[in-house]
C-alpha positions in Angstrom: 0.0 0.0 0.0 1.1 3.5 -0.8 -0.4 6.5 1.0 0.3 10.0 -0.2 -1.3 13.5 -0.1 -2.5 15.2 -3.3 -1.8 18.8 -4.2 -0.8 19.6 -7.7 -0.7 15.8 -8.1 2.7 15.2 -9.5 4.0 13.2 -6.6 1.1 10.8 -6.2 0.5 10.4 -9.9 4.1 9.7 -10.9 4.9 7.4 -8.0 1.6 5.5 -8.4 2.0 4.9 -12.1 5.5 3.5 -11.7 4.6 1.3 -8.7 1.5 -0.1 -10.5 3.8 -0.8 -13.5 6.1 -2.8 -11.3 3.6 -4.1 -8.7 0.1 -4.4 -10.3 -1.5 -5.4 -7.0 -0.3 -2.4 -5.1 -3.1 -0.3 -3.5 -2.7 3.5 -3.8 -4.5 5.7 -1.3 -4.8 9.5 -1.9 -5.2 11.9 1.0 -7.2 15.1 0.5 -8.2 17.6 3.2 -11.9 18.6 3.9 -12.5 21.8 2.0 -10.6 20.6 -1.1 -12.3 19.0 -4.1 -9.7 16.5 -5.3 -11.1 13.3 -3.9 -13.4 10.9 -5.8 -16.2 10.1 -5.6 -17.3 13.8 -5.5 -19.6 13.0 -2.6 -16.6 12.7 -0.3 -16.0 16.4 -0.8 -19.4 17.4 0.5 -18.8 19.2 3.8 -19.5 22.4 5.7 -15.7 22.9 6.2 -14.6 25.6 3.8 -10.9 25.9 4.6 -8.0 24.1 6.1 -4.7 25.0 7.7 -2.5 22.2 6.4 -0.3 23.3 3.5 0.8 21.6 0.3 -2.2 19.4 -0.3 -5.7 20.0 -1.5 -7.1 22.5 -4.1 -10.4 24.1 -5.1 -9.7 23.1 -8.7 -8.5 20.0 -10.4 -4.8 20.3 -11.5 -4.1 19.0 -15.0 -1.1 17.0 -13.6 -3.3 15.0 -11.2 -4.7 11.7 -12.5 -7.6 10.9 -10.1 -8.8 7.8 -12.0 -9.1 4.5 -10.3 -6.3 3.3 -12.6 -3.9 5.4 -10.5 -5.6 6.1 -7.1 -7.6 3.1 -5.7 -9.1 4.9 -2.8 -9.4 8.5 -1.5 -9.4 9.5 2.2 -10.5 12.9 3.5 -8.5 14.5 6.2 -8.9 17.1 9.0 -6.3 19.5 10.3 -6.3 18.4 13.9 -5.2 14.7 13.5 -2.6 15.8 10.9 -0.9 18.4 13.1 -1.0 16.2 16.2 0.6 13.4 14.2 3.3 15.7 12.8 4.2 16.8 16.4 4.3 13.1 17.4 6.6 12.2 14.5 8.9 15.0 15.6 8.8 14.0 19.3 8.9 10.2 19.0 10.7 9.5 15.7 12.9 12.6 15.3 11.4 13.3 11.9 11.3 17.1 11.4 8.2 17.1 9.2 5.4 19.4 8.3 1.6 19.3 8.4 1.0 17.4 5.2 3.4 14.7 6.3 1.5 14.4 9.6 -1.7 14.2 7.6 -0.5 11.5 5.4 0.7 9.4 8.3 -2.5 9.9 10.2 -4.4 8.7 7.2 -2.0 5.8 6.7 -2.6 4.6 10.3 -6.3 4.2 9.4 -5.7 2.8 5.9 -3.2 0.2 7.1 -5.9 -1.5 9.2 -7.1 -3.1 5.9 -3.7 -4.8 5.4 -3.1 -8.4 6.2 0.0 -10.1 7.8 3.2 -9.5 5.9 1.8 -6.6 3.8 3.6 -3.2 3.9 2.4 0.4 3.9 4.6 3.1 2.5 3.9 6.8 3.3 5.3 9.8 1.4 6.4 12.6 3.8 6.6 15.5 1.4 7.4 18.5 3.7 9.9 19.6 6.4 9.4 21.7 9.5 11.1 24.8 7.9 7.9 26.7 7.1 5.9 25.7 10.2 8.0 27.2 13.0 5.1 29.5 14.0 2.3 27.0 13.3 2.0 23.4 14.7 5.3 23.7 16.5 3.8 26.5 18.5 1.6 25.4 21.4 -0.3 28.8 21.5 -1.1 28.4 17.8 -2.4 24.9 18.3 -4.5 26.0 21.3 -5.8 29.1 19.5 -7.0 26.9 16.5 -8.6 24.3 18.8 -6.1 21.6 17.9 -5.0 21.0 21.5 -5.8 22.1 25.1 -3.6 24.3 27.3 -1.1 22.0 28.9 -1.1 21.4 32.6 1.9 23.5 33.4 0.2 26.5 31.8 -3.1 25.8 33.5 -1.5 25.5 36.9 -0.4 29.2 36.8 -3.8 30.3 38.1 -6.1 28.8 40.7 -9.1 28.9 38.3 -7.3 27.3 35.3 -8.3 23.8 36.1 -12.0 24.7 36.8 -14.3 23.8 33.9 -16.8 25.7 31.8 -19.5 24.0 33.8 -18.4 26.1 36.8 -19.6 29.3 35.1 -23.2 28.4 35.6 -24.3 29.5 32.1 -27.9 30.1 31.3 -29.6 28.7 28.1 -29.0 31.3 25.3 -31.5 33.1 23.2 -31.4 31.4 19.7 -33.0 32.2 16.4 -34.1 30.3 13.3 -32.3 30.7 10.0 -35.6 31.9 8.4 -36.0 34.9 10.7 -35.5 38.2 8.9 -32.4 40.2 9.6 -34.6 43.2 10.7 -36.0 41.0 13.5 -32.6 39.7 14.5 -31.3 43.2 14.8 -34.2 44.0 17.0 -33.4 41.0 19.3 -29.8 42.1 19.6 -30.9 45.5 20.6 -33.6 44.3 23.0 -31.4 41.9 24.9 -28.2 43.9 24.7 -26.4 41.1 22.9 -23.7 41.5 20.2 -24.4 38.0 18.8 -27.1 35.3 18.6 -26.7 31.6 17.8 -28.6 30.4 14.8 -30.0 26.9 15.1 -32.3 24.6 13.0 -35.5 23.0 14.2 -33.6 20.2 15.9 -31.4 22.7 17.8 -28.2 22.0 15.8 -25.8 25.0 15.5 -25.8 26.4 12.0 -23.8 29.5 12.8 -24.1 32.9 14.5 -25.3 36.3 13.6 -23.0 39.1 15.0 -23.2 42.8 15.1 -19.8 43.2 13.4 -20.6 40.8 10.6 -24.0 42.3 10.0 -22.6 45.8 9.9 -20.1 44.8 7.3 -22.6 43.0 5.1 -25.2 45.8 5.3 -22.7 48.5 4.6 -21.5 46.7 1.5 -25.1 46.1 0.3 -24.6 42.3 0.4 -27.8 41.8 2.4 -31.0 43.7 3.1 -33.1 43.9 6.2 -35.8 41.7 4.7 -33.3 38.9 3.9 -33.3 35.8 6.1 -30.7 35.3 8.7 -29.1 32.4 6.9 -27.8 34.9 4.3 -25.7 36.5 7.0 -24.4 33.5 9.0 -20.9 33.9 10.5 -19.2 30.5 11.0 -15.7 31.6 12.2 -16.5 30.9 15.8 -15.0 28.5 18.3 -16.9 25.8 20.3 -16.1 24.1 23.6 -18.0 21.7 25.9 -18.8 22.0 29.6 -15.7 19.9 30.5 -13.3 22.3 28.8 -10.9 23.9 31.4 -11.1 27.6 32.0 -7.4 27.7 31.2 -8.1 26.5 27.7 -11.1 28.9 27.4 -9.0 31.9 28.4 -6.6 31.1 25.5 -9.4 31.3 23.1 -10.3 34.8 24.4 -6.9 36.0 23.2 -8.5 36.2 19.8 -12.3 35.7 20.2 -14.7 37.7 22.3 -17.2 34.9 22.6 -17.2 31.1 22.5 -20.2 28.8 22.0 -20.6 25.9 24.5 -22.1 22.9 22.7 -23.1 19.4 23.6 -22.6 16.5 21.1 -25.7 14.5 20.5 -26.2 11.2 18.6 -29.4 10.9 16.6 -30.7 8.3 14.2 -32.6 9.1 11.0 -33.4 7.3 7.8 -29.8 8.1 6.6 -28.3 6.4 9.6 -26.7 7.6 12.9 -25.1 11.1 13.0 -23.6 13.4 15.5 -24.9 16.9 15.9 -23.8 19.8 18.1 -26.5 21.4 20.2 -25.9 24.9 21.6 -25.8 24.8 25.4 -24.6 28.4 26.1 -22.6 31.3 25.1 -19.6 32.4 27.2 -17.8 35.8 26.9 -14.8 37.4 28.4 -17.0 39.1 31.0 -18.4 35.7 32.1 -14.9 34.5 32.9 -13.9 37.8 34.6 -17.0 37.7 36.7 -16.3 34.2 37.8 -12.8 35.0 38.8 -13.7 38.2 40.6 -16.6 36.6 42.5 -14.5 33.9 43.9 -11.8 36.3 45.0 -14.1 38.4 47.0 
């Protein structure tokens, strides 16, 4: 088995063609990040993820060099940033391989793909990048924490008495939520009425679709991209972070270095005609002032 990421496609196409010429039974697995459209069948690319942090693999168009056909690539696997960056750090720490994010992504995918192999079969993984261009990315703990790829380590959390407390300690109330079909004019009225600067947008089942924020609304309205009579789903903001009630306040405080609010969500399993799925249900909204109030109230 050969596992390799796909970018412009030269590496996986060239190596796969030659290997299949010499070893016709070899299985080639292509790795493509969510947010990219290189994988086949096209249904694999259907996702709400619109971007990815890993570099060197994935595209929003099909490069002419890449041969995606089953004659070259037997199977495609979609990848996420978090497992790839965590694996890259592990390869550096445990194997001494100073590799980048796309290498970590390929190995993370290979670990799963290799489960299909039998005794005596081998899995070869292409590690295409080095650590050189990642010194401020996955090598940096703060960057990993800010992007939700890891929690604040224990040494960092032990600096403050409150760091190991959890989000559940904040005693959050159920938030006001709105439907995606509500008109923007009504949403603005709710923001003003309750003194909020954002509102979670949920579907009929309570699953989080996005948020509507003052800043994002102001930008869209000023540019004429939306009108007051448009539905909220035309002004959804999806660049927010989510945590659960077990997240430590130390980790939460790191998120507030960049974000002024964080959604608290619970994962819920449900079964429909399409099978079992996991959805995120909004539990609360936590802001910097919530954390400040908690710390101040305990110190009095």
